[in-house]
KOLVEXTOR-569166 format. One record per residue (C-alpha): residue number from 1; residue in one letter; x, y, z. Coordinates in nm, 4 decimals. Layout:
// residues N
{NUM,"A",{X,Y,Z}} ...
//
This chain:
// residues 387
{1,"M",{7.5925,14.5752,7.1176}} {2,"S",{7.2327,14.4544,7.0871}} {3,"G",{7.0407,14.4684,6.7592}} {4,"E",{6.8008,14.7252,6.9017}} {5,"S",{7.0897,14.9502,7.0062}} {6,"E",{7.2422,14.9294,6.6584}} {7,"I",{6.9110,15.0274,6.4989}} {8,"G",{6.8652,15.3121,6.7458}} {9,"N",{7.2135,15.4434,6.6793}} {10,"R",{7.1611,15.4323,6.3048}} {11,"K",{6.8357,15.6278,6.3410}} {12,"S",{7.0115,15.8914,6.5465}} {13,"V",{7.3001,15.9166,6.2991}} {14,"L",{7.0619,15.9547,6.0052}} {15,"L",{6.8620,16.2285,6.1746}} {16,"D",{7.1746,16.4114,6.2913}} {17,"A",{7.3153,16.4024,5.9380}} {18,"T",{6.9838,16.5233,5.7994}} {19,"L",{6.9808,16.8221,6.0339}} {20,"E",{7.3398,16.9137,5.9464}} {21,"H",{7.2527,16.9136,5.5772}} {22,"L",{6.9322,17.1049,5.6473}} {23,"R",{7.1279,17.3702,5.8355}} {24,"A",{7.3477,17.4188,5.5305}} {25,"L",{7.0609,17.4151,5.2784}} {26,"V",{6.8504,17.6656,5.4712}} {27,"A",{7.1492,17.9029,5.4810}} {28,"F",{7.1400,17.9320,5.1011}} {29,"D",{6.8990,18.2020,4.9812}} {30,"T",{6.6956,18.0305,4.7084}} {31,"C",{6.3881,18.2534,4.7331}} {32,"N",{6.1609,18.2489,4.4323}} {33,"P",{6.0998,18.5265,4.3397}} {34,"P",{6.3491,18.6621,4.2558}} {35,"R",{6.4986,18.3193,4.1796}} {36,"A",{6.8507,18.4564,4.1583}} {37,"I",{6.9952,18.1064,4.1465}} {38,"D",{7.2867,17.9823,3.9375}} {39,"T",{7.4856,17.6620,3.9012}} {40,"G",{7.7115,17.7482,4.1965}} {41,"G",{7.6073,17.8159,4.5551}} {42,"I",{7.3689,17.5466,4.6718}} {43,"F",{7.4670,17.3258,4.3774}} {44,"D",{7.8321,17.3401,4.4751}} {45,"Y",{7.7230,17.2111,4.8162}} {46,"L",{7.5179,16.9297,4.6627}} {47,"R",{7.8040,16.8203,4.4382}} {48,"A",{8.0382,16.8018,4.7357}} {49,"Q",{7.7926,16.5835,4.9305}} {50,"L",{7.7423,16.3261,4.6561}} {51,"P",{8.0785,16.1582,4.5864}} {52,"G",{8.0483,15.8625,4.3530}} {53,"F",{7.7455,16.0032,4.1708}} {54,"A",{7.7347,16.0883,3.8017}} {55,"I",{7.6119,16.4481,3.8117}} {56,"T",{7.4629,16.6661,3.5398}} {57,"V",{7.3712,17.0273,3.6135}} {58,"T",{7.1601,17.2121,3.3573}} {59,"D",{7.0809,17.5847,3.3569}} {60,"F",{6.7464,17.6459,3.1856}} {61,"G",{6.7676,18.0223,3.2330}} {62,"A",{6.5889,18.2693,3.4610}} {63,"G",{6.7229,18.0946,3.7711}} {64,"A",{6.5835,17.7548,3.6739}} {65,"V",{6.8633,17.5064,3.7421}} {66,"A",{6.8346,17.1290,3.7613}} {67,"M",{7.0796,16.8727,3.8942}} {68,"H",{7.0474,16.5041,3.8039}} {69,"A",{7.2632,16.2786,4.0214}} {70,"V",{7.2808,15.9032,3.9627}} {71,"R",{7.4610,15.6187,4.1372}} {72,"G",{7.4257,15.2671,4.0002}} {73,"E",{7.1190,15.1284,3.8238}} {74,"A",{6.8471,15.3116,4.0138}} {75,"K",{6.4863,15.2037,3.9693}} {76,"Y",{6.3254,15.5097,4.1240}} {77,"L",{6.3892,15.8794,4.0793}} {78,"F",{6.3517,16.1052,4.3851}} {79,"N",{6.2662,16.4625,4.2889}} {80,"V",{6.2820,16.7628,4.5230}} {81,"H",{6.2774,17.1383,4.4596}} {82,"L",{6.5230,17.3702,4.6341}} {83,"D",{6.3545,17.7065,4.5754}} {84,"T",{6.1458,17.8628,4.8508}} {85,"V",{5.8959,18.1445,4.8837}} {86,"P",{6.0352,18.4734,5.0197}} {87,"G",{6.0410,18.5154,5.3961}} {88,"S",{5.7445,18.7132,5.5296}} {89,"P",{5.7621,19.0015,5.7822}} {90,"G",{5.6206,18.7663,6.0471}} {91,"W",{5.9457,18.5750,6.0976}} {92,"T",{6.0737,18.6066,6.4535}} {93,"A",{6.4369,18.5314,6.3643}} {94,"D",{6.6634,18.5050,6.0608}} {95,"P",{6.4796,18.2736,5.8156}} {96,"H",{6.8124,18.1440,5.6807}} {97,"T",{6.9429,18.0247,6.0171}} {98,"L",{6.8091,17.6852,6.1186}} {99,"R",{6.6701,17.6690,6.4726}} {100,"L",{6.6020,17.3451,6.6569}} {101,"T",{6.3495,17.2888,6.9334}} {102,"A",{6.2655,16.9674,7.1128}} {103,"D",{6.0448,16.8523,6.8242}} {104,"R",{6.0916,17.0936,6.5324}} {105,"A",{6.3415,17.2278,6.2818}} {106,"V",{6.2553,17.5893,6.1987}} {107,"G",{6.3860,17.7676,5.8896}} {108,"L",{6.2844,17.8987,5.5495}} {109,"G",{6.2178,17.5970,5.3317}} {110,"A",{6.2565,17.3466,5.6164}} {111,"C",{5.9058,17.2188,5.5482}} {112,"D",{5.8754,17.3042,5.1783}} {113,"I",{6.0914,17.1161,5.1041}} {114,"K",{6.4574,17.1385,5.1975}} {115,"G",{6.3966,16.8960,5.4839}} {116,"A",{6.3429,16.6210,5.2283}} {117,"A",{6.6470,16.7330,5.0284}} {118,"A",{6.8614,16.7114,5.3426}} {119,"A",{6.7270,16.3648,5.4222}} {120,"L",{6.8029,16.2437,5.0691}} {121,"L",{7.1622,16.3592,5.1083}} {122,"A",{7.1907,16.1865,5.4471}} {123,"A",{7.0465,15.8608,5.3155}} {124,"A",{7.2708,15.8760,5.0085}} {125,"N",{7.5840,15.9095,5.2230}} {126,"A",{7.4798,15.6359,5.4655}} {127,"S",{7.4325,15.3800,5.1898}} {128,"D",{7.6048,15.2615,4.8765}} {129,"G",{7.3044,15.1288,4.6847}} {130,"P",{7.1637,15.2611,4.3583}} {131,"L",{7.0004,15.6023,4.3812}} {132,"A",{6.8802,15.8715,4.1413}} {133,"L",{6.8064,16.2292,4.2496}} {134,"L",{6.6673,16.5295,4.0628}} {135,"F",{6.6973,16.8707,4.2298}} {136,"S",{6.5224,17.1722,4.0740}} {137,"T",{6.4719,17.5429,4.1483}} {138,"D",{6.1576,17.6641,3.9700}} {139,"E",{5.8617,17.4965,4.1426}} {140,"E",{5.7497,17.7993,4.3440}} {141,"A",{5.7149,18.0130,4.0287}} {142,"N",{5.4773,17.7782,3.8444}} {143,"D",{5.7384,17.7747,3.5697}} {144,"A",{5.8356,17.4123,3.5291}} {145,"R",{6.1375,17.4571,3.3047}} {146,"C",{6.3460,17.2111,3.5019}} {147,"I",{6.1000,16.9215,3.4893}} {148,"A",{6.0016,16.9933,3.1292}} {149,"G",{6.3682,16.9974,3.0298}} {150,"F",{6.4367,16.6747,3.2163}} {151,"L",{6.1384,16.5044,3.0541}} {152,"H",{6.2546,16.6129,2.7099}} {153,"E",{6.4952,16.3180,2.7188}} {154,"P",{6.3938,15.9550,2.7932}} {155,"H",{6.4941,15.8053,3.1280}} {156,"A",{6.4618,15.4401,3.2274}} {157,"Y",{6.3073,15.4861,3.5717}} {158,"T",{6.0348,15.2606,3.7006}} {159,"A",{5.8683,15.5418,3.8944}} {160,"V",{5.9177,15.8943,4.0278}} {161,"I",{5.8691,15.9953,4.3928}} {162,"V",{5.8223,16.3708,4.4295}} {163,"A",{5.8984,16.5311,4.7650}} {164,"E",{5.6406,16.7752,4.8999}} {165,"P",{5.4990,16.8105,5.2536}} {166,"T",{5.2592,16.5148,5.2903}} {167,"R",{5.3158,16.4269,5.6598}} {168,"G",{5.5102,16.1181,5.5592}} {169,"E",{5.2320,15.9625,5.3533}} {170,"A",{5.2107,15.8750,4.9855}} {171,"V",{4.9678,16.1081,4.8080}} {172,"L",{4.8397,15.9370,4.4956}} {173,"A",{4.6056,16.2043,4.3620}} {174,"H",{4.5676,16.5794,4.3566}} {175,"R",{4.3912,16.8463,4.1579}} {176,"G",{4.5247,17.0149,3.8507}} {177,"I",{4.5630,17.3914,3.8332}} {178,"Q",{4.4667,17.6424,3.5633}} {179,"S",{4.4949,18.0202,3.5604}} {180,"V",{4.3052,18.2387,3.3124}} {181,"L",{4.3132,18.6034,3.2045}} {182,"M",{3.9909,18.7524,3.0659}} {183,"R",{3.9331,19.0960,2.9155}} {184,"F",{3.5906,19.2448,2.8444}} {185,"A",{3.5244,19.5303,2.6037}} {186,"G",{3.2397,19.7830,2.6389}} {187,"H",{3.1580,20.1307,2.5117}} {188,"A",{3.2381,20.4397,2.7159}} {189,"G",{2.9452,20.6725,2.7730}} {190,"H",{2.7265,20.8546,3.0224}} {191,"A",{2.5704,20.6209,3.2778}} {192,"A",{2.2348,20.8043,3.2869}} {193,"G",{2.0922,20.6277,2.9851}} {194,"E",{1.9594,20.2760,2.9312}} {195,"Q",{2.2342,20.0226,2.8760}} {196,"K",{2.2494,19.7186,2.6522}} {197,"P",{2.4110,19.3997,2.7898}} {198,"G",{2.7359,19.4653,2.6078}} {199,"D",{2.7743,19.8354,2.6841}} {200,"S",{2.9513,19.8098,3.0203}} {201,"A",{3.2570,19.5895,3.0474}} {202,"L",{3.2130,19.5746,3.4248}} {203,"H",{2.8507,19.4634,3.3951}} {204,"Q",{2.9727,19.1859,3.1669}} {205,"V",{3.2210,19.0833,3.4364}} {206,"L",{2.9469,19.0696,3.6996}} {207,"R",{2.7140,18.8630,3.4822}} {208,"W",{2.9974,18.6293,3.3931}} {209,"G",{3.0971,18.5938,3.7591}} {210,"N",{2.7441,18.4960,3.8644}} {211,"A",{2.7213,18.2422,3.5826}} {212,"A",{3.0647,18.1029,3.6708}} {213,"L",{2.9695,18.0489,4.0355}} {214,"D",{2.6519,17.8685,3.9257}} {215,"F",{2.8552,17.6501,3.6881}} {216,"V",{3.1009,17.5591,3.9652}} {217,"A",{2.8160,17.4752,4.2045}} {218,"A",{2.6787,17.2335,3.9438}} {219,"Q",{3.0070,17.0359,3.9562}} {220,"A",{2.9715,16.9574,4.3283}} {221,"H",{2.8706,16.5968,4.2587}} {222,"E",{3.1914,16.5139,4.0694}} {223,"R",{3.4336,16.2953,4.2674}} {224,"F",{3.7732,16.1306,4.2357}} {225,"G",{3.9902,15.9589,4.4964}} {226,"G",{3.8300,16.1410,4.7896}} {227,"L",{3.8261,16.4818,4.6172}} {228,"T",{3.4939,16.6466,4.5414}} {229,"G",{3.3852,16.9191,4.3010}} {230,"L",{3.5723,17.1941,4.1205}} {231,"R",{3.7767,17.4491,4.3142}} {232,"F",{3.7365,17.7993,4.1693}} {233,"N",{3.8489,18.1491,4.2616}} {234,"I",{3.8126,18.4937,4.1043}} {235,"G",{4.1388,18.6488,4.2145}} {236,"R",{4.1369,18.9925,4.0542}} {237,"V",{3.8897,19.2305,3.8861}} {238,"E",{3.9968,19.5663,3.7502}} {239,"G",{3.8259,19.8192,3.5224}} {240,"G",{3.6027,20.1177,3.4842}} {241,"I",{3.6631,20.4863,3.5477}} {242,"K",{3.3975,20.6363,3.7782}} {243,"A",{3.0375,20.5885,3.8927}} {244,"N",{2.8702,20.7969,3.6215}} {245,"M",{3.0685,20.6547,3.3285}} {246,"I",{2.9993,20.3290,3.1476}} {247,"A",{3.3097,20.1105,3.1772}} {248,"P",{3.4804,20.0665,2.8387}} {249,"S",{3.7113,19.7868,2.9549}} {250,"A",{3.7622,19.5431,3.2390}} {251,"E",{4.0010,19.2625,3.3262}} {252,"L",{3.9369,18.9527,3.5335}} {253,"R",{4.1744,18.6810,3.6461}} {254,"F",{4.0521,18.3502,3.7803}} {255,"G",{4.1955,18.0174,3.8794}} {256,"M",{4.0493,17.6704,3.9041}} {257,"R",{4.1639,17.3343,4.0325}} {258,"P",{3.9949,17.0486,3.8479}} {259,"L",{3.9715,16.6840,3.9443}} {260,"P",{4.1839,16.4336,3.7493}} {261,"T",{3.8720,16.3219,3.5608}} {262,"M",{3.7765,16.6737,3.4451}} {263,"D",{3.8821,16.7732,3.0930}} {264,"P",{4.0784,17.1025,3.1178}} {265,"D",{3.9958,17.2083,2.7620}} {266,"C",{3.6243,17.1415,2.8071}} {267,"L",{3.6297,17.3464,3.1272}} {268,"L",{3.7928,17.6391,2.9458}} {269,"A",{3.5359,17.6219,2.6663}} {270,"S",{3.2512,17.6203,2.9187}} {271,"F",{3.3830,17.9206,3.1104}} {272,"R",{3.4480,18.1178,2.7930}} {273,"S",{3.0921,18.0766,2.6641}} {274,"L",{2.8958,18.1274,2.9871}} {275,"V",{2.7375,18.4605,2.8889}} {276,"E",{2.6900,18.6880,2.5892}} {277,"P",{2.8792,18.8797,2.4733}} {278,"H",{3.1807,18.6544,2.5054}} {279,"P",{3.4963,18.8097,2.6525}} {280,"A",{3.7114,19.0039,2.4098}} {281,"E",{4.0127,18.8051,2.5277}} {282,"F",{4.0316,18.4704,2.7036}} {283,"S",{4.3765,18.3228,2.7566}} {284,"E",{4.5104,18.0482,2.9802}} {285,"T",{4.8220,18.1744,3.1568}} {286,"F",{4.9215,17.8529,3.3352}} {287,"R",{4.8194,17.4889,3.3366}} {288,"G",{4.9370,17.2088,3.5581}} {289,"P",{4.7818,16.8665,3.4974}} {290,"S",{4.6120,16.6661,3.7668}} {291,"L",{4.7651,16.3637,3.9382}} {292,"P",{4.7327,16.0987,3.8109}} {293,"A",{4.7169,16.1795,3.4416}} {294,"G",{4.4689,16.0236,3.2033}} {295,"D",{4.0993,16.0213,3.1245}} {296,"T",{3.8419,15.8820,3.3679}} {297,"A",{3.9396,15.5161,3.3237}} {298,"N",{4.3151,15.5637,3.2868}} {299,"A",{4.3423,15.8043,3.5804}} {300,"E",{4.2015,15.5425,3.8154}} {301,"A",{4.4262,15.2722,3.6699}} {302,"N",{4.7289,15.4952,3.7179}} {303,"R",{4.6247,15.5751,4.0746}} {304,"L",{4.6113,15.2042,4.1525}} {305,"L",{4.9591,15.1536,4.0058}} {306,"A",{5.0926,15.4272,4.2333}} {307,"R",{4.9182,15.2660,4.5301}} {308,"D",{5.0815,14.9315,4.4486}} {309,"L",{5.4203,15.1018,4.4389}} {310,"A",{5.3662,15.2731,4.7753}} {311,"D",{5.2582,14.9415,4.9262}} {312,"D",{5.5607,14.7678,4.7774}} {313,"L",{5.7912,15.0302,4.9305}} {314,"G",{5.6226,15.0167,5.2703}} {315,"I",{5.5013,15.3777,5.2573}} {316,"P",{5.1614,15.4472,5.4145}} {317,"V",{4.9035,15.5860,5.1727}} {318,"G",{4.7333,15.9122,5.2646}} {319,"N",{4.4397,16.1077,5.1309}} {320,"A",{4.4300,16.2986,4.8050}} {321,"V",{4.5104,16.6697,4.8385}} {322,"D",{4.3882,16.9947,4.6848}} {323,"F",{4.7316,17.1521,4.6251}} {324,"W",{4.9266,17.0978,4.3051}} {325,"T",{5.2677,16.9331,4.2667}} {326,"E",{5.5074,16.8549,3.9856}} {327,"A",{5.4348,16.4839,4.0292}} {328,"A",{5.1558,16.5498,3.7799}} {329,"L",{5.4129,16.6410,3.5131}} {330,"F",{5.5869,16.3060,3.5548}} {331,"S",{5.2530,16.1249,3.5459}} {332,"A",{5.1544,16.3071,3.2265}} {333,"A",{5.4866,16.1956,3.0751}} {334,"G",{5.3986,15.8304,3.1421}} {335,"Y",{5.5730,15.7603,3.4727}} {336,"T",{5.4074,15.6089,3.7751}} {337,"A",{5.4374,15.8901,4.0272}} {338,"F",{5.3256,15.9902,4.3722}} {339,"V",{5.4039,16.2621,4.6261}} {340,"Y",{5.5819,16.1777,4.9493}} {341,"G",{5.7709,16.3893,5.1974}} {342,"P",{5.8041,16.5094,5.5564}} {343,"G",{5.6190,16.8160,5.6814}} {344,"D",{5.2638,16.9465,5.6747}} {345,"I",{5.1377,17.1790,5.4004}} {346,"A",{4.9862,17.3928,5.6792}} {347,"Q",{5.3393,17.5026,5.7732}} {348,"A",{5.4567,17.5617,5.4158}} {349,"H",{5.4909,17.9293,5.3130}} {350,"S",{5.4259,18.0409,5.6704}} {351,"A",{5.6322,18.2615,5.9019}} {352,"D",{5.8628,18.0515,6.1222}} {353,"E",{5.8105,17.7578,5.8885}} {354,"W",{5.8947,17.4260,6.0519}} {355,"V",{5.9104,17.0538,5.9996}} {356,"A",{5.8592,16.7948,6.2724}} {357,"L",{6.1750,16.6057,6.3674}} {358,"D",{5.9939,16.2742,6.3943}} {359,"Q",{5.8679,16.3109,6.0369}} {360,"L",{6.2173,16.3928,5.9143}} {361,"E",{6.3488,16.0856,6.0930}} {362,"R",{6.0839,15.8540,5.9468}} {363,"Y",{6.1419,15.9931,5.5999}} {364,"V",{6.5195,15.9506,5.6028}} {365,"Q",{6.4859,15.5999,5.7472}} {366,"T",{6.2425,15.5039,5.4716}} {367,"V",{6.4598,15.6437,5.1940}} {368,"Y",{6.7645,15.4669,5.3420}} {369,"R",{6.5711,15.1384,5.3536}} {370,"I",{6.4554,15.1765,4.9924}} {371,"I",{6.8123,15.2360,4.8758}} {372,"E",{6.9441,14.9381,5.0714}} {373,"E",{6.6712,14.7055,4.9484}} {374,"S",{6.7221,14.8224,4.5889}} {375,"G",{7.0883,14.7326,4.6221}} {376,"H",{7.0143,14.3810,4.7441}} {377,"G",{6.8087,14.2561,4.4556}} {378,"R",{6.4590,14.3221,4.5854}} {379,"P",{6.2021,14.2562,4.3081}} {380,"V",{6.1443,14.5534,4.0793}} {381,"F",{5.8024,14.7136,4.0934}} {382,"D",{5.6196,14.6537,3.7623}} {383,"S",{5.4929,14.9872,3.6318}} {384,"R",{5.2666,14.9581,3.3302}} {385,"V",{5.1283,15.3077,3.2912}} {386,"Q",{4.7975,15.3181,3.1147}} {387,"G",{4.7680,15.5787,2.8404}} 
//
């Protein structure tokens, strides 16, 4: 058999194995919410597919389960989440039954990101080199118990590669994410009279909203790694009673996605003090750091380290993205980290979610090659994380 035929057969075997695993993974309902996930089910399947691995499964409560599987002295940790969003009414067939077309695999989580999980299993079984995997089930809830628990203990990995849909390119940078709850207090009364600035809670909301939009517009010149400005959204406003009553209370929820070089605490302080009177309550409900972590100088240094790693592994480097990933948590903990996986974010969370077969094939081939090269003494990437 010719060398080209052998390579072609191996590619076909890897893709076929990936699709078989994907069929099984999609069949498990790991929707989040409700995140009714325990240490059995999908984790029983994973255990059975990873003979020869040292496996630790940890239940962090509320359906947050992590599985750390290690074979040999692995340099890199591959992380992938198994939870999915719920299926929407727009699905044209059972979301938990994988469907194949000439160029796509369609199923809930196929793109985000069970396709990568299936490929990791296929590559693991096709090779015998060192490999470390971390599966988790809480990414879709913005409740990173699994990663936080994993990072609570030291691990001697050179770098972490987090699977999310990046069209088979290494994403070195993305925005952070912050969510905030604000409450404004006014004084109930008849709306016929003259009002002071602090009388109506809803008027306070409107003044604050105008000032916030002006503040965001003033950040348009800020740049990092191809990203520009501050992303901002007022997602919910609620309050007041009726048109002829001064609103005694109001609630506003907003989210923002800062650049890696923007200080999250300074941003919060700026938004809190935009107008008088200040909100009666101002609380951050969620924060995810940017990728890479660090201040202005260190963030760029860490981005370059991640680029060197991607180059060393033969993974093409793509553009920075606006969506958030848990790679930022690993970066904040001091690891060199980037995001890399099959699929396009445009298909994630959509009805009839799909992943392109050619991207699955390239991904599993690349992971297989990395494992094989790691097992044959290829030089170790030197990760010196800055700050």
